[in-house]
Residue frames as qw, qx, qy, qz and C-alpha x, y, z in Angstrom:
[[0.675, 0.158, -0.704, 0.155, 90.53, 111.50, 54.74],
 [0.742, -0.646, -0.147, -0.099, 90.27, 110.16, 58.31],
 [0.147, -0.851, 0.479, -0.158, 93.14, 110.83, 60.55],
 [0.739, 0.209, -0.628, 0.124, 95.84, 108.23, 60.76],
 [0.571, -0.621, 0.300, -0.446, 95.45, 106.99, 64.37],
 [0.351, -0.381, 0.835, -0.184, 96.68, 103.98, 66.58],
 [0.742, 0.282, 0.545, -0.269, 93.71, 101.87, 65.27],
 [0.595, 0.737, -0.195, -0.255, 94.88, 102.73, 61.69],
 [0.072, 0.647, -0.759, 0.020, 98.27, 101.45, 62.32],
 [0.493, -0.158, 0.804, -0.293, 97.03, 98.32, 64.07],
 [0.765, 0.480, 0.304, -0.302, 94.55, 97.64, 61.16],
 [0.530, 0.720, -0.421, -0.155, 97.33, 98.06, 58.57],
 [0.081, -0.511, 0.854, -0.060, 99.60, 95.69, 60.31],
 [0.603, 0.063, 0.747, -0.272, 96.94, 93.06, 60.57],
 [0.728, 0.606, 0.164, -0.276, 95.61, 93.50, 57.06],
 [0.363, 0.771, -0.506, -0.135, 98.93, 93.65, 55.46],
 [0.218, -0.395, 0.885, -0.118, 100.22, 90.68, 57.26],
 [0.706, 0.280, 0.559, -0.332, 97.05, 88.78, 56.32],
 [0.601, 0.726, -0.133, -0.307, 97.58, 89.76, 52.65],
 [0.146, 0.677, -0.721, -0.039, 101.18, 88.57, 52.83],
 [0.369, -0.193, 0.888, -0.195, 100.49, 85.29, 54.56],
 [0.728, 0.421, 0.356, -0.407, 97.46, 84.61, 52.38],
 [0.574, 0.730, -0.325, -0.180, 99.60, 84.80, 49.32],
 [0.137, -0.540, 0.822, -0.122, 102.36, 82.88, 50.96],
 [0.642, 0.112, 0.708, -0.272, 99.87, 80.06, 51.34],
 [0.722, 0.622, 0.060, -0.295, 98.86, 80.43, 47.66],
 [0.267, 0.735, -0.618, -0.084, 102.55, 80.06, 46.70],
 [0.283, -0.281, 0.899, -0.183, 102.87, 76.78, 48.75],
 [0.705, 0.267, 0.596, -0.276, 99.76, 75.18, 47.39],
 [0.559, 0.726, -0.237, -0.322, 100.74, 76.28, 43.79],
 [0.082, 0.549, -0.827, -0.088, 103.75, 74.12, 44.09],
 [0.422, 0.048, 0.886, -0.187, 101.47, 71.16, 45.23],
 [0.092, -0.102, -0.687, -0.713, 99.44, 72.03, 41.95],
 [0.064, 0.589, 0.767, -0.248, 96.26, 72.68, 43.83],
 [0.252, 0.821, 0.071, -0.507, 96.33, 76.22, 42.21],
 [0.682, 0.210, 0.505, 0.486, 97.06, 76.06, 38.39],
 [0.384, 0.823, 0.300, 0.292, 97.85, 78.40, 35.71],
 [0.286, 0.572, -0.225, 0.735, 99.48, 81.80, 36.39],
 [0.548, -0.710, -0.387, 0.214, 100.02, 83.12, 39.85],
 [0.302, 0.569, -0.107, 0.757, 101.21, 86.69, 40.24],
 [0.580, -0.526, -0.525, 0.334, 101.94, 87.65, 43.91],
 [0.036, -0.917, -0.105, -0.382, 101.64, 91.15, 45.61],
 [0.755, -0.508, -0.170, 0.378, 104.38, 90.58, 48.30],
 [0.446, -0.118, 0.030, 0.887, 106.11, 93.85, 48.94],
 [0.048, -0.340, -0.339, -0.876, 103.31, 96.23, 47.35],
 [0.268, -0.566, -0.769, 0.130, 100.83, 95.93, 50.35],
 [0.152, -0.446, -0.324, 0.821, 101.33, 99.49, 51.44],
 [0.141, -0.018, -0.409, -0.901, 99.87, 100.91, 48.16],
 [0.392, -0.432, -0.736, -0.343, 96.48, 98.92, 48.80],
 [0.404, -0.514, -0.606, 0.453, 96.51, 99.81, 52.51],
 [0.170, -0.317, -0.069, 0.931, 96.88, 103.39, 51.86],
 [0.201, -0.172, -0.566, -0.781, 94.54, 103.55, 48.94],
 [0.401, -0.504, -0.757, -0.109, 91.72, 101.80, 51.05],
 [0.301, -0.444, -0.473, 0.699, 92.33, 104.33, 53.83],
 [0.004, 0.221, -0.161, -0.962, 91.63, 107.23, 51.40],
 [0.228, -0.183, -0.736, -0.610, 88.73, 105.67, 49.65],
 [0.580, -0.035, 0.299, -0.757, 85.00, 105.86, 50.42],
 [0.052, -0.090, 0.987, 0.125, 84.23, 102.11, 50.34],
 [0.419, 0.475, 0.627, -0.452, 80.46, 102.72, 50.16],
 [0.570, 0.754, 0.223, -0.238, 80.66, 104.00, 46.63],
 [0.203, 0.762, -0.519, -0.331, 84.24, 104.26, 45.12],
 [0.964, 0.244, 0.018, -0.100, 85.47, 101.68, 42.75],
 [0.357, -0.624, 0.639, 0.273, 88.65, 99.74, 42.08],
 [0.905, 0.423, 0.019, -0.039, 90.01, 98.02, 38.97],
 [0.295, -0.704, 0.600, 0.241, 93.53, 96.50, 38.45],
 [0.443, 0.487, -0.699, -0.279, 95.59, 94.01, 36.51],
 [0.845, -0.035, -0.498, -0.191, 96.24, 90.44, 37.15],
 [0.376, 0.069, -0.691, 0.614, 98.17, 90.79, 40.48],
 [0.374, -0.365, -0.124, -0.844, 94.78, 90.90, 42.09],
 [0.555, -0.318, -0.768, 0.036, 94.11, 88.54, 44.97],
 [0.334, -0.343, -0.582, 0.657, 94.39, 90.77, 47.95],
 [0.126, -0.065, -0.051, -0.989, 92.63, 94.04, 46.59],
 [0.537, -0.402, -0.516, -0.533, 89.15, 92.38, 46.62],
 [0.591, -0.378, -0.620, 0.352, 89.77, 91.24, 50.18],
 [0.210, -0.210, -0.321, 0.899, 90.54, 94.79, 51.19],
 [0.319, -0.164, -0.305, -0.882, 87.32, 95.98, 49.36],
 [0.582, -0.140, 0.374, -0.708, 85.31, 93.61, 51.46],
 [0.822, 0.150, -0.462, -0.299, 85.11, 90.32, 49.59],
 [0.855, -0.434, 0.261, -0.114, 85.27, 87.19, 51.76],
 [0.067, 0.682, -0.706, -0.178, 88.87, 85.89, 51.53],
 [0.612, 0.001, 0.788, -0.069, 87.58, 82.32, 51.74],
 [0.662, 0.662, 0.301, -0.179, 85.76, 82.92, 48.36],
 [0.272, 0.856, -0.390, -0.203, 89.02, 84.40, 46.83],
 [0.275, -0.443, 0.852, 0.044, 91.02, 81.29, 47.80],
 [0.674, 0.247, 0.677, -0.164, 88.35, 79.11, 46.48],
 [0.559, 0.790, -0.022, -0.250, 88.35, 80.94, 43.17],
 [0.153, 0.739, -0.646, -0.110, 92.09, 80.19, 42.87],
 [0.446, -0.139, 0.882, -0.066, 91.47, 76.52, 43.71],
 [0.297, -0.013, -0.729, -0.617, 88.98, 76.47, 40.82],
 [0.025, -0.282, -0.928, 0.244, 86.07, 75.68, 43.17],
 [0.069, -0.606, -0.664, -0.433, 82.41, 76.31, 42.75],
 [0.361, -0.801, -0.395, 0.268, 82.29, 78.56, 46.06],
 [0.455, -0.131, 0.107, 0.874, 84.84, 80.98, 44.44],
 [0.117, 0.544, 0.135, -0.820, 84.02, 84.54, 43.45],
 [0.503, 0.384, -0.420, -0.650, 83.40, 83.46, 39.72],
 [0.936, 0.019, 0.140, -0.321, 82.39, 79.86, 40.59],
 [0.734, -0.319, 0.517, 0.304, 85.91, 78.73, 39.96],
 [0.693, 0.582, 0.345, 0.247, 85.83, 79.69, 36.27],
 [0.249, 0.953, -0.099, 0.145, 87.83, 82.92, 36.41],
 [0.869, -0.043, -0.178, 0.459, 90.98, 81.90, 38.48],
 [0.578, -0.311, -0.105, 0.747, 94.01, 83.76, 39.60],
 [0.296, 0.030, 0.238, 0.925, 93.71, 86.72, 37.12],
 [0.218, -0.389, -0.502, -0.741, 90.16, 87.35, 37.05],
 [0.182, -0.405, -0.733, 0.516, 88.85, 88.01, 40.60],
 [0.131, -0.354, -0.363, -0.852, 85.64, 90.07, 40.51],
 [0.140, -0.461, -0.785, 0.389, 83.02, 91.41, 42.71],
 [0.019, -0.577, -0.344, -0.741, 80.32, 93.75, 41.55],
 [0.521, -0.715, -0.463, -0.054, 78.80, 93.88, 45.04],
 [0.558, -0.656, -0.046, 0.506, 81.91, 95.27, 46.60],
 [0.300, 0.941, -0.087, -0.132, 82.82, 97.56, 43.43],
 [0.337, -0.538, 0.681, 0.364, 85.99, 95.58, 42.59],
 [0.722, 0.571, 0.090, -0.381, 85.89, 95.23, 38.91],
 [0.944, 0.254, 0.001, 0.209, 88.91, 92.89, 38.21],
 [0.696, -0.091, 0.710, 0.052, 91.44, 91.39, 37.75],
 [0.676, 0.692, -0.009, -0.253, 92.40, 91.55, 33.94],
 [0.854, -0.090, 0.377, 0.348, 94.78, 89.25, 32.00],
 [0.576, 0.665, 0.226, 0.419, 95.36, 91.61, 29.22],
 [0.504, -0.281, -0.132, 0.806, 98.17, 94.07, 29.85],
 [0.006, -0.090, 0.065, 0.994, 96.78, 97.50, 30.17],
 [0.195, -0.379, -0.721, -0.546, 93.31, 96.26, 29.22],
 [0.293, -0.640, -0.633, 0.322, 91.94, 97.54, 32.55],
 [0.230, -0.213, -0.036, 0.949, 92.98, 101.17, 31.85],
 [0.196, -0.147, -0.306, -0.920, 90.31, 102.28, 29.47],
 [0.430, -0.463, -0.773, -0.050, 87.79, 100.07, 31.45],
 [0.377, -0.389, -0.461, 0.703, 88.57, 102.27, 34.53],
 [0.007, -0.112, 0.125, 0.986, 88.03, 105.40, 32.62],
 [0.352, -0.299, -0.639, -0.616, 84.65, 104.03, 31.39],
 [0.443, -0.494, -0.708, 0.243, 83.50, 103.27, 34.78],
 [0.204, -0.354, -0.222, 0.885, 84.33, 106.79, 35.80],
 [0.170, -0.082, -0.415, -0.890, 82.37, 108.08, 32.75],
 [0.382, -0.388, -0.786, -0.292, 79.50, 106.10, 33.79],
 [0.322, -0.577, -0.568, 0.490, 79.40, 107.46, 37.27],
 [0.056, -0.290, -0.010, 0.955, 79.72, 111.10, 36.10],
 [0.244, -0.159, -0.555, -0.779, 77.04, 110.61, 33.43],
 [0.476, -0.510, -0.707, -0.119, 74.64, 109.13, 36.17],
 [0.215, -0.785, 0.067, -0.577, 75.49, 112.01, 38.56],
 [0.872, -0.407, -0.215, 0.168, 77.26, 109.92, 40.97],
 [0.035, -0.917, 0.373, -0.139, 80.24, 111.37, 43.03],
 [0.931, -0.193, 0.253, 0.178, 81.97, 107.96, 43.15],
 [0.119, 0.780, -0.577, -0.209, 85.67, 107.84, 42.18],
 [0.994, 0.106, -0.019, 0.027, 87.29, 104.93, 40.35],
 [0.333, -0.711, 0.587, 0.197, 90.97, 104.01, 41.30],
 [0.887, 0.452, -0.053, -0.079, 92.56, 102.42, 38.29],
 [0.466, -0.677, 0.538, 0.186, 95.82, 100.60, 39.00],
 [0.831, 0.535, -0.145, 0.041, 98.45, 99.28, 36.48],
 [0.779, -0.394, 0.200, 0.446, 101.94, 98.06, 36.58],
 [0.052, -0.746, 0.293, 0.596, 104.89, 99.96, 35.03],
 [0.339, 0.018, 0.814, 0.471, 104.98, 97.49, 32.01],
 [0.271, 0.706, 0.652, -0.046, 101.24, 98.58, 31.14],
 [0.053, 0.847, 0.101, -0.520, 102.12, 102.24, 30.68],
 [0.169, -0.311, 0.686, 0.636, 103.99, 101.28, 27.37],
 [0.303, 0.404, 0.845, 0.174, 100.59, 100.49, 25.92],
 [0.029, 0.225, 0.284, 0.932, 99.09, 102.91, 23.45],
 [0.350, -0.631, -0.633, -0.280, 95.58, 102.47, 25.24],
 [0.468, -0.505, -0.398, 0.607, 97.01, 104.36, 28.20],
 [0.125, -0.186, 0.092, 0.970, 97.64, 107.60, 26.16],
 [0.189, -0.374, -0.576, -0.702, 94.33, 107.39, 24.55],
 [0.470, -0.613, -0.629, 0.087, 92.62, 106.93, 27.85],
 [0.352, -0.478, -0.256, 0.763, 94.51, 109.83, 29.64],
 [0.016, 0.075, 0.329, 0.941, 93.57, 112.17, 26.70],
 [0.372, -0.502, -0.579, -0.524, 89.86, 111.50, 26.98],
 [0.496, -0.557, -0.557, 0.366, 89.88, 111.41, 30.85],
 [0.252, -0.277, -0.079, 0.924, 91.40, 114.95, 30.74],
 [0.089, -0.210, -0.514, -0.827, 89.04, 116.04, 27.92],
 [0.517, -0.531, -0.499, -0.449, 85.98, 114.90, 29.95],
 [0.201, -0.537, 0.480, -0.664, 87.26, 115.58, 33.37],
 [0.801, -0.208, -0.513, -0.229, 86.54, 112.05, 34.55],
 [0.572, -0.674, 0.294, -0.364, 86.46, 111.02, 38.20],
 [0.980, 0.011, -0.121, 0.155, 89.29, 108.49, 38.01],
 [0.341, -0.802, 0.488, 0.044, 92.66, 108.18, 39.65],
 [0.845, 0.420, -0.321, 0.078, 95.33, 106.36, 37.58],
 [0.488, -0.745, 0.454, -0.037, 98.00, 104.71, 39.82],
 [0.754, 0.447, -0.479, 0.046, 101.13, 103.03, 38.43],
 [0.794, -0.557, 0.243, -0.010, 102.43, 100.50, 40.74],
 [0.517, 0.710, -0.457, 0.138, 106.19, 100.75, 39.60],
 [0.839, -0.488, 0.238, 0.047, 107.90, 97.78, 41.13],
 [0.319, -0.661, 0.564, 0.378, 110.88, 98.15, 38.81],
 [0.134, -0.180, 0.896, 0.385, 110.34, 95.41, 36.33],
 [0.757, 0.250, -0.037, -0.602, 107.80, 94.64, 33.59],
 [0.996, 0.015, -0.085, 0.027, 108.11, 90.82, 33.93],
 [0.791, -0.288, 0.078, 0.534, 111.95, 90.61, 33.71],
 [0.433, 0.522, 0.149, 0.720, 112.50, 94.10, 31.90],
 [0.316, -0.456, -0.324, 0.766, 113.70, 96.97, 34.04],
 [0.199, 0.893, 0.328, -0.234, 112.04, 100.36, 33.55],
 [0.160, -0.714, 0.353, 0.583, 115.44, 101.80, 32.41],
 [0.288, -0.090, 0.817, 0.491, 115.25, 99.45, 29.38],
 [0.283, 0.593, 0.754, -0.009, 111.63, 100.35, 28.36],
 [0.164, 0.938, 0.271, 0.142, 111.74, 104.06, 27.72],
 [0.468, 0.502, -0.179, 0.705, 114.10, 107.16, 27.71],
 [0.238, -0.577, 0.262, -0.736, 112.85, 108.24, 30.99],
 [0.385, -0.121, -0.878, 0.258, 112.40, 106.63, 34.44],
 [0.163, 0.163, 0.526, -0.818, 109.98, 109.02, 36.04],
 [0.049, 0.342, 0.854, 0.389, 106.89, 107.49, 34.84],
 [0.058, 0.739, 0.566, -0.361, 104.44, 109.99, 36.54],
 [0.009, 0.496, -0.175, -0.850, 105.75, 112.70, 34.09],
 [0.112, 0.253, 0.817, 0.506, 103.61, 111.11, 31.35],
 [0.008, 0.756, 0.621, -0.205, 100.74, 112.92, 32.85],
 [0.164, -0.615, 0.026, 0.771, 102.39, 116.29, 31.94],
 [0.079, 0.016, 0.670, 0.738, 101.77, 115.68, 28.16],
 [0.152, -0.540, -0.692, -0.454, 98.20, 115.94, 28.89],
 [0.116, -0.443, 0.194, -0.868, 98.24, 118.65, 31.63],
 [0.763, -0.439, -0.441, -0.173, 97.04, 116.13, 34.10],
 [0.398, -0.729, 0.441, -0.340, 97.92, 116.58, 37.75],
 [0.931, 0.118, -0.329, 0.101, 100.57, 113.98, 38.37],
 [0.179, -0.758, 0.536, -0.326, 103.46, 113.15, 40.79],
 [0.602, 0.101, -0.781, 0.132, 105.23, 110.29, 42.56],
 [0.607, -0.622, 0.218, -0.445, 104.47, 108.92, 45.95],
 [0.002, 0.452, -0.872, 0.189, 106.42, 106.44, 48.15],
 [0.788, -0.014, -0.394, -0.472, 104.72, 103.07, 47.57],
 [0.582, -0.018, -0.746, 0.323, 106.39, 101.40, 50.52],
 [0.011, -0.087, -0.545, 0.834, 104.62, 103.86, 53.00],
 [0.020, -0.585, -0.808, -0.068, 100.96, 103.55, 53.61],
 [0.101, -0.743, -0.320, 0.579, 100.73, 107.07, 55.01],
 [0.070, -0.419, 0.392, 0.816, 102.36, 108.65, 51.97],
 [0.009, -0.206, -0.856, -0.475, 100.11, 106.63, 49.63],
 [0.079, -0.674, -0.697, 0.232, 97.00, 107.64, 51.70],
 [0.066, -0.669, -0.082, 0.736, 97.90, 111.28, 51.46],
 [0.017, 0.252, -0.602, -0.758, 98.57, 111.20, 47.64],
 [0.045, -0.365, -0.862, -0.349, 95.52, 109.17, 46.80],
 [0.069, -0.659, -0.583, 0.470, 93.34, 111.37, 49.18],
 [0.029, -0.508, 0.148, 0.848, 94.38, 114.48, 47.33],
 [0.064, 0.075, -0.756, -0.647, 93.57, 112.86, 44.00],
 [0.071, -0.495, -0.860, -0.097, 90.24, 111.47, 45.06],
 [0.020, 0.685, 0.341, -0.644, 89.10, 114.87, 46.44],
 [0.042, 0.411, -0.404, -0.816, 90.00, 116.46, 43.16],
 [0.141, -0.155, -0.855, -0.475, 88.06, 113.90, 41.17],
 [0.084, -0.551, -0.803, 0.209, 85.13, 114.10, 43.58],
 [0.006, 0.667, 0.212, -0.714, 84.91, 117.85, 43.20],
 [0.623, 0.702, 0.337, -0.071, 84.66, 117.59, 39.46],
 [0.005, 0.869, -0.394, -0.298, 88.20, 118.61, 38.61],
 [0.730, 0.525, -0.416, -0.139, 89.18, 115.48, 36.69],
 [0.972, 0.001, -0.193, 0.132, 91.71, 112.67, 36.79],
 [0.253, -0.838, 0.483, 0.005, 95.11, 112.45, 38.38],
 [0.880, 0.315, -0.347, 0.076, 98.17, 110.30, 37.45],
 [0.482, -0.744, 0.440, -0.144, 100.28, 108.91, 40.25],
 [0.667, 0.401, -0.610, 0.145, 103.37, 106.76, 40.32],
 [0.637, -0.678, 0.289, -0.227, 103.86, 104.72, 43.42],
 [0.456, 0.563, -0.682, 0.102, 107.32, 103.43, 43.47],
 [0.838, -0.340, 0.281, -0.320, 107.31, 100.06, 45.11],
 [0.167, 0.499, -0.846, -0.088, 109.01, 96.57, 44.94],
 [0.918, -0.152, -0.049, -0.363, 107.94, 92.94, 44.71],
 [0.444, -0.542, 0.710, -0.073, 109.89, 90.35, 46.74],
 [0.726, 0.111, 0.678, 0.042, 108.75, 87.46, 44.50],
 [0.287, -0.017, 0.642, 0.710, 109.01, 87.01, 40.76],
 [0.325, 0.042, -0.299, -0.896, 106.77, 88.32, 38.22],
 [0.849, -0.129, -0.169, -0.484, 104.82, 85.02, 38.53],
 [0.796, -0.420, 0.427, -0.094, 105.53, 81.75, 40.08],
 [0.894, 0.328, 0.187, 0.243, 107.25, 80.58, 36.94],
 [0.245, 0.917, -0.237, 0.207, 109.74, 83.51, 37.02],
 [0.879, -0.115, -0.225, 0.404, 113.30, 82.40, 37.66],
 [0.256, -0.954, -0.008, 0.158, 114.35, 86.02, 38.44],
 [0.809, 0.096, 0.151, 0.559, 117.63, 85.97, 36.43],
 [0.286, 0.704, 0.121, 0.639, 117.32, 89.66, 35.74],
 [0.282, -0.806, 0.226, -0.469, 118.02, 90.81, 39.47],
 [0.388, 0.292, -0.771, 0.412, 120.38, 89.82, 42.25],
 [0.607, -0.519, -0.595, 0.095, 119.47, 88.50, 45.75],
 [0.374, -0.201, -0.298, 0.855, 121.38, 91.30, 47.18],
 [0.164, -0.254, -0.280, -0.911, 118.94, 93.73, 45.42],
 [0.566, -0.457, -0.625, -0.284, 116.04, 91.91, 46.89],
 [0.608, -0.402, -0.526, 0.437, 117.48, 91.96, 50.34],
 [0.165, -0.008, -0.109, 0.980, 118.24, 95.77, 50.23],
 [0.381, -0.365, -0.329, -0.783, 114.37, 96.38, 49.47],
 [0.608, -0.459, -0.646, -0.046, 113.43, 94.07, 52.24],
 [0.334, -0.137, -0.430, 0.827, 115.04, 96.72, 54.67],
 [0.223, 0.078, 0.082, -0.968, 112.08, 98.90, 53.74],
 [0.181, -0.342, -0.903, -0.185, 109.40, 96.21, 53.76],
 [0.306, -0.464, -0.094, -0.826, 106.07, 98.20, 54.26],
 [0.761, -0.509, -0.382, -0.128, 104.93, 95.60, 57.01],
 [0.675, -0.160, -0.331, 0.640, 108.23, 96.08, 58.90],
 [0.099, 0.309, -0.053, 0.944, 107.90, 99.80, 58.64],
 [0.507, -0.567, -0.226, -0.609, 104.39, 99.78, 60.05],
 [0.814, -0.351, -0.425, 0.183, 105.43, 97.22, 62.83],
 [0.539, 0.022, -0.310, 0.783, 108.31, 99.52, 63.87],
 [0.132, -0.378, 0.073, -0.913, 106.07, 102.60, 64.35],
 [0.728, -0.453, -0.426, -0.290, 103.59, 100.45, 66.25],
 [0.795, -0.279, -0.369, 0.393, 106.31, 99.50, 68.60],
 [0.348, 0.208, -0.153, 0.901, 108.03, 102.92, 68.71],
 [0.328, -0.393, -0.061, -0.857, 104.69, 104.75, 69.58],
 [0.137, 0.013, 0.877, -0.460, 103.72, 101.90, 72.00],
 [0.645, 0.027, -0.238, -0.726, 100.47, 101.25, 70.00],
 [0.964, -0.097, -0.134, -0.209, 100.93, 97.64, 70.82],
 [0.409, -0.662, 0.627, 0.044, 103.50, 95.40, 72.50],
 [0.188, 0.382, -0.851, -0.306, 105.36, 92.51, 71.02],
 [0.234, 0.145, 0.935, -0.224, 103.00, 90.08, 72.73],
 [0.491, 0.566, 0.325, -0.577, 99.99, 92.02, 71.27],
 [0.456, 0.581, -0.496, -0.456, 101.54, 91.72, 67.64],
 [0.004, 0.165, -0.983, -0.083, 102.19, 87.98, 68.24],
 [0.405, 0.325, 0.750, -0.409, 98.51, 87.63, 68.99],
 [0.502, 0.649, -0.052, -0.569, 97.65, 89.38, 65.72],
 [0.190, 0.481, -0.805, -0.289, 100.07, 87.12, 63.95],
 [0.184, 0.091, 0.972, -0.115, 98.44, 83.94, 65.45],
 [0.516, 0.517, 0.510, -0.454, 94.94, 85.28, 64.30],
 [0.404, 0.628, -0.392, -0.537, 96.26, 85.90, 60.88],
 [0.034, 0.265, -0.957, -0.113, 97.63, 82.27, 60.71],
 [0.315, 0.287, 0.855, -0.297, 94.23, 80.93, 61.82],
 [0.500, 0.629, 0.136, -0.580, 92.33, 83.03, 59.21],
 [0.257, 0.550, -0.661, -0.442, 94.62, 81.84, 56.52],
 [0.114, -0.082, 0.990, -0.025, 94.19, 78.17, 57.60],
 [0.447, 0.432, 0.621, -0.477, 90.42, 78.70, 57.61],
 [0.458, 0.657, -0.227, -0.555, 90.54, 80.02, 54.02],
 [0.181, 0.377, -0.878, -0.232, 92.64, 76.99, 52.87],
 [0.253, 0.145, 0.911, -0.292, 90.24, 74.50, 54.63],
 [0.505, 0.550, 0.294, -0.597, 87.31, 76.18, 52.90],
 [0.503, 0.587, -0.449, -0.448, 88.83, 76.00, 49.40],
 [0.025, 0.279, -0.959, -0.049, 89.95, 72.37, 50.00],
 [0.277, 0.231, 0.879, -0.313, 86.68, 71.21, 51.05],
 [0.475, 0.515, 0.099, -0.707, 84.54, 73.05, 48.42],
 [0.750, 0.329, 0.564, 0.109, 83.30, 71.13, 45.41],
 [0.209, -0.150, 0.499, 0.828, 84.52, 71.80, 41.85],
 [0.488, 0.378, 0.111, -0.779, 81.92, 73.37, 39.69],
 [0.718, 0.339, 0.607, -0.029, 79.73, 71.22, 37.31],
 [0.405, -0.071, 0.534, 0.738, 81.01, 71.20, 33.86],
 [0.161, 0.678, 0.621, 0.359, 77.62, 72.40, 32.41],
 [0.244, -0.823, -0.199, 0.473, 78.31, 75.73, 34.32],
 [0.413, -0.189, 0.405, 0.793, 80.79, 76.62, 31.65],
 [0.137, 0.439, 0.648, 0.607, 77.94, 76.99, 29.11],
 [0.211, -0.802, -0.558, 0.014, 75.74, 78.90, 31.47],
 [0.389, -0.691, 0.000, 0.609, 78.57, 81.42, 32.28],
 [0.324, -0.102, 0.565, 0.752, 79.30, 81.97, 28.53],
 [0.056, -0.319, -0.619, -0.716, 76.08, 82.26, 26.80],
 [0.315, 0.091, 0.354, -0.876, 73.15, 84.38, 27.91],
 [0.674, 0.126, -0.296, -0.665, 70.76, 82.94, 25.35],
 [0.642, -0.240, 0.691, -0.230, 69.61, 79.47, 26.75],
 [0.842, 0.376, 0.382, -0.051, 68.77, 78.02, 23.44],
 [0.067, 0.751, -0.511, -0.414, 72.11, 79.19, 21.78],
 [0.891, 0.372, -0.061, -0.253, 72.15, 76.98, 18.62],
 [0.633, 0.555, -0.522, 0.138, 75.87, 75.96, 18.73],
 [0.364, -0.539, 0.652, -0.391, 76.09, 74.52, 22.13],
 [0.760, 0.066, -0.638, -0.110, 76.80, 70.87, 22.55],
 [0.593, -0.592, 0.352, -0.417, 76.25, 69.33, 25.94],
 [0.972, 0.073, -0.187, 0.121, 78.22, 66.18, 24.92],
 [0.152, -0.870, 0.446, -0.145, 81.07, 66.52, 27.57]]
């Protein structure tokens, strides 16, 4: 892993601020019904992505996650304008506007979704790692999931085979405390999710999901283990989301005081404090970054707004590979 430097912190600050403001904009246009369906926001969890990207080799490593998936492809190199256009349902989106919020995807940048089925991405992540090992690649797959997904049986089937075949995959649980509105304490007899790896003799452990340095160090160790042929790792990144499970979540299961307590350890604030303490940048320089972020978000919104909706006929082309599929009706 590259050393964490002044440039690292400044990049973290700008990237995490952009991700936060990008999704804040999505929340505002959702209320205006310019974005429809479900919308699950990542606010508060940005340190996990920032630290993971620092540890990855973005020329070959892969990433797969669940439906809280708007900023991850941006971190992997996808044009954020295309991500926002996808959420607007526009033809210029990453999936021509047909995938929407929960299904962002980019084969080119090795970001493999975005999955609406809880836990559905877990065996797929192991499958991609199996493919890389089979073809002799030393790429590593990072497979993210929420704390609710670890209650799916597919997780345990996947962990068993991943250890049996020593697959180059890192499983990361983004434990934000709640599976929709159900706390971790109410879903199992244990609260240390990382200990699930012990049942498979898989290297496992917790990491501070609010600190990008801690995340980077934990992910780097796991990636090196996988790249060296020593198999998978199971990590629990303890974090918190400042918004509801989705935009329709009334959040009756937690108090405003609880949210405010976690805001005191906001990952963006932590990075900003270090930047100022170490004199990596001045308040004026950070203000310039904030202005640049605001301008980028506006550019994304304008691109999405001005882009056309896809032609209805595209739905058939995206579903059926066979051009003369006998059951297609073009009477729209």
